[in-house]
C-alpha positions as CSV (number, residue, x, y, z in Angstrom):
1,M,0.0,0.0,0.0
2,K,1.5,3.3,-1.1
3,K,0.8,6.8,0.1
4,N,-0.3,9.4,-2.5
5,N,-0.3,12.8,-0.9
6,I,-2.8,12.1,2.0
7,M,-4.6,9.2,0.4
8,L,-3.7,5.6,0.7
9,V,-3.8,3.8,-2.7
10,K,-4.2,0.1,-3.0
11,D,-3.5,-0.7,-6.7
12,F,-3.8,-4.4,-7.6
13,S,-2.5,-4.1,-11.1
14,N,0.9,-5.7,-10.2
15,D,-0.7,-8.6,-8.3
16,N,-1.1,-11.9,-10.1
17,S,-4.7,-13.0,-9.4
18,I,-7.9,-13.9,-11.1
19,L,-8.8,-10.2,-10.9
20,N,-6.6,-9.7,-14.0
21,Q,-8.8,-12.1,-16.0
22,F,-11.9,-10.1,-15.2
23,I,-10.2,-6.8,-16.0
24,S,-9.0,-8.2,-19.4
25,E,-12.6,-9.3,-20.3
26,L,-14.0,-5.9,-19.3
27,R,-11.4,-4.2,-21.6
28,N,-11.7,-6.7,-24.5
29,I,-13.7,-5.0,-27.3
30,N,-15.3,-8.3,-28.4
31,I,-16.1,-9.8,-25.0
32,Q,-17.4,-6.6,-23.5
33,Q,-20.2,-6.5,-26.1
34,D,-22.0,-9.2,-24.0
35,R,-23.7,-6.9,-21.6
36,M,-24.6,-9.6,-19.1
37,R,-21.0,-10.8,-18.9
38,F,-19.8,-7.2,-18.7
39,R,-22.1,-6.5,-15.7
40,R,-21.1,-9.8,-14.0
41,N,-17.4,-9.0,-14.4
42,L,-18.0,-5.6,-12.8
43,E,-19.8,-7.4,-10.0
44,R,-17.0,-9.9,-9.5
45,V,-14.4,-7.1,-9.4
46,G,-16.6,-5.4,-6.7
47,E,-16.6,-8.7,-4.7
48,I,-12.8,-9.0,-4.8
49,L,-12.1,-5.4,-3.8
50,A,-14.8,-5.6,-1.0
51,Y,-13.0,-8.7,0.4
52,E,-9.7,-6.9,0.4
53,L,-11.2,-3.8,1.9
54,S,-13.0,-5.8,4.7
55,K,-9.6,-6.7,6.2
56,T,-9.1,-3.1,7.3
57,L,-12.5,-2.6,9.0
58,T,-13.0,-2.7,12.8
59,F,-13.7,-6.2,14.2
60,A,-15.0,-7.3,17.6
61,E,-15.2,-10.6,19.3
62,R,-18.6,-12.2,19.5
63,T,-19.9,-15.6,20.8
64,I,-21.7,-17.8,18.2
65,N,-23.9,-20.6,19.3
66,T,-23.6,-23.7,17.2
67,P,-25.7,-27.0,17.5
68,L,-22.9,-28.5,19.5
69,G,-21.5,-25.6,21.5
70,R,-20.2,-22.0,21.5
71,K,-17.4,-20.4,19.4
72,Q,-15.7,-17.0,19.8
73,M,-15.2,-15.3,16.5
74,N,-14.0,-11.8,15.3
75,L,-16.8,-10.2,13.3
76,I,-17.2,-6.8,11.7
77,E,-18.3,-4.4,14.3
78,S,-20.6,-2.3,12.1
79,E,-21.6,-2.5,8.5
80,P,-20.6,0.3,6.2
81,V,-22.7,2.6,4.0
82,L,-22.3,1.7,0.4
83,C,-22.7,4.6,-2.2
84,S,-22.8,3.9,-5.9
85,I,-22.8,6.5,-8.6
86,L,-25.6,5.9,-11.1
87,R,-25.7,4.2,-13.5
88,A,-22.4,2.5,-14.1
89,G,-21.8,1.9,-10.4
90,L,-24.8,-0.4,-10.0
91,P,-23.1,-3.8,-11.0
92,M,-20.1,-3.1,-8.7
93,H,-22.5,-2.0,-6.0
94,N,-24.1,-5.4,-6.1
95,G,-20.7,-7.1,-5.9
96,V,-19.7,-5.1,-2.8
97,L,-23.2,-5.6,-1.2
98,N,-22.7,-9.4,-1.7
99,H,-20.1,-9.2,1.1
100,F,-21.8,-6.6,3.3
101,D,-25.2,-8.2,3.8
102,S,-26.7,-5.6,6.2
103,A,-25.1,-2.5,4.8
104,E,-27.1,0.7,4.4
105,N,-27.2,2.0,0.8
106,T,-26.9,5.3,-0.9
107,F,-27.5,6.0,-4.6
108,I,-26.5,9.3,-6.3
109,S,-26.5,10.5,-9.9
110,A,-23.6,12.3,-11.4
111,F,-23.0,13.0,-15.1
112,R,-20.9,15.1,-17.3
113,K,-22.6,18.1,-19.0
114,H,-20.9,19.4,-22.1
115,N,-22.6,22.8,-22.5
116,N,-21.0,23.7,-25.9
117,D,-20.4,20.2,-27.2
118,D,-16.6,20.7,-26.7
119,N,-14.1,19.1,-24.4
120,E,-15.1,21.3,-21.4
121,F,-17.7,19.9,-19.0
122,E,-19.3,20.3,-15.6
123,V,-20.4,17.5,-13.3
124,V,-24.1,17.7,-12.5
125,V,-25.5,15.9,-9.4
126,E,-29.3,15.6,-9.6
127,Y,-30.5,12.7,-7.4
128,V,-29.5,11.5,-3.9
129,A,-31.1,8.8,-1.8
130,T,-29.2,8.2,1.4
131,P,-29.3,7.5,5.1
132,S,-27.3,9.7,7.5
133,I,-23.6,9.1,7.0
134,E,-22.5,10.9,10.2
135,G,-19.7,9.0,11.9
136,K,-20.0,6.0,9.6
137,T,-17.7,4.1,7.3
138,L,-18.6,5.3,3.7
139,I,-17.7,3.2,0.7
140,L,-17.9,5.2,-2.6
141,I,-18.3,3.0,-5.7
142,D,-17.7,3.9,-9.3
143,P,-16.0,1.7,-11.9
144,M,-14.2,4.5,-13.8
145,L,-12.1,7.1,-12.1
146,A,-11.2,9.4,-15.0
147,T,-10.7,13.0,-14.1
148,G,-12.0,12.4,-10.6
149,A,-14.4,15.3,-10.9
150,S,-17.5,13.1,-10.5
151,M,-16.2,11.4,-7.3
152,V,-15.3,14.8,-5.7
153,S,-18.7,16.3,-6.7
154,V,-20.5,13.3,-5.2
155,Y,-18.5,13.5,-1.9
156,Q,-19.3,17.2,-1.6
157,A,-23.0,16.5,-2.2
158,L,-23.0,13.8,0.5
159,L,-21.6,16.1,3.2
160,K,-25.0,17.6,3.6
161,F,-26.0,14.2,5.2
162,G,-23.2,14.0,7.7
163,K,-19.5,13.7,8.0
164,P,-18.3,10.1,7.6
165,K,-15.7,8.7,10.1
166,V,-13.8,6.7,7.4
167,I,-14.0,6.8,3.6
168,H,-13.1,4.1,1.1
169,I,-13.3,4.5,-2.7
170,V,-13.7,1.4,-4.9
171,S,-13.0,1.6,-8.6
172,V,-12.0,-0.7,-11.5
173,I,-9.9,1.5,-13.7
174,G,-8.5,5.0,-13.0
175,S,-6.1,7.5,-14.6
176,K,-3.0,8.7,-12.9
177,Q,-4.5,12.2,-13.2
178,G,-7.8,11.3,-11.6
179,V,-6.0,9.5,-8.7
180,D,-3.8,12.5,-8.1
181,Y,-6.7,14.9,-8.2
182,I,-9.0,13.0,-5.6
183,A,-5.9,12.6,-3.4
184,T,-6.0,16.4,-2.9
185,E,-9.7,16.7,-2.4
186,F,-10.6,13.9,0.1
187,P,-9.9,13.8,3.8
188,K,-6.8,12.4,5.4
189,D,-6.6,8.6,5.5
190,T,-9.1,8.0,2.7
191,T,-8.3,4.8,1.0
192,L,-8.6,4.0,-2.7
193,W,-9.1,0.4,-3.7
194,I,-8.5,0.1,-7.5
195,A,-7.9,-2.8,-9.8
196,T,-5.6,-0.9,-12.2
197,V,-4.4,2.6,-13.1
198,D,-3.8,3.7,-16.7
199,D,-1.4,6.4,-17.8
200,K,-3.5,9.1,-19.4
201,L,-6.8,10.8,-20.5
202,N,-7.8,11.8,-24.0
203,D,-9.0,15.3,-24.9
204,R,-12.6,14.4,-23.8
205,G,-11.4,13.3,-20.4
206,Y,-11.8,9.5,-21.0
207,I,-9.2,7.0,-19.7
208,V,-6.8,5.6,-22.3
209,P,-6.7,2.6,-23.0
210,G,-9.5,2.2,-20.4
211,L,-12.5,0.2,-21.6
212,G,-15.0,2.7,-23.0
213,D,-18.2,3.9,-21.4
214,A,-19.0,1.5,-18.6
215,G,-22.6,2.7,-18.3
216,D,-23.3,2.2,-22.0
217,L,-21.6,-1.2,-22.0
218,A,-23.6,-2.4,-18.9
219,Y,-27.0,-1.0,-19.8
220,G,-27.0,0.2,-23.5
221,A,-26.3,3.6,-25.1
222,K,-28.1,6.7,-23.9
223,L,-29.4,9.7,-25.8
């Protein structure tokens, strides 16, 4: 785990694991056209990153009654709040939720608005459904961390609903620029869990080589 400004970054791109297979299928221009498989691969990446993240949470000893006796076990002390950015974040959200059965859930929309059909854009947040996040562990979920502007805008919008105790960010692919940007905008000891980081963005602010538009690949093209 390396430190990037004030943010901890756990980048799994140099680890040999089945995660690389799922990432390769998400990137592959032929395989990714199967929407169901694309969504499932996002979900599986979410499951793997959630498992790794879970090792850093607070655990407490509890007594479990079995049919034959009692067993002391260390279990997660409190479930986190999971927040996905609509719509591309939904498959990953399901993957993370598969490991945190009783988690509270937040859904928020954020999209790029190109006012003059050029390369400049603003991030618009229109919809938020959330419990209080005051003093809780917040997990922000979005598969693509390109410029980082959407992630920062979402975080700022959520602050109206409380200040989280701990923040984790879960993504599939990021750009170096996006990672560096959010490192300056999030609180100390925020942790980024990311499958891989690519070198650059194109003129439109999309990750290269990346994988394309995750939302369109998961759910179909939008107007």
